[in-house]
Steps between C-alpha positions, in 0.01 A plus 500: 500500500582596145255426231639247262401565147401180330602476141270310279696288261382559150374181344766349282420498134462146386689437182329253278715193458274379220658543161276620218489313173533589134246287313546388140145442378321435170359814337271552201797642306758246623649500851493760777715578801299617797603590855306317770202707609508721192195527278695590187780327315845651537577404141363270227717282273441284194683199646519340842880492473515880465260546792704266722826682422339835586342362819835354612668839456221676693518239774874550534467880517197505732589202719190305397437148369381382160196274471412355160154391395420270209230574245277240668509701824726267699827627643832391358759354736810701580791456265 
């Protein structure tokens, strides 16, 4: 009887289906764009409008979502 060599299937890499977020948050010098999980701002802007435009471009290029926060700490609804 021939020995059958068992092949161990390598565990499949699980791809995260969760999409990261680009946050537009208040900052002491205006507004910041920050990637979810990051401790530092990607970039800081004087106006929220500038920060949102930048975050939208990053989100498009990196396949992420944009989340906007108001100065009072609540989150703004999607546009």
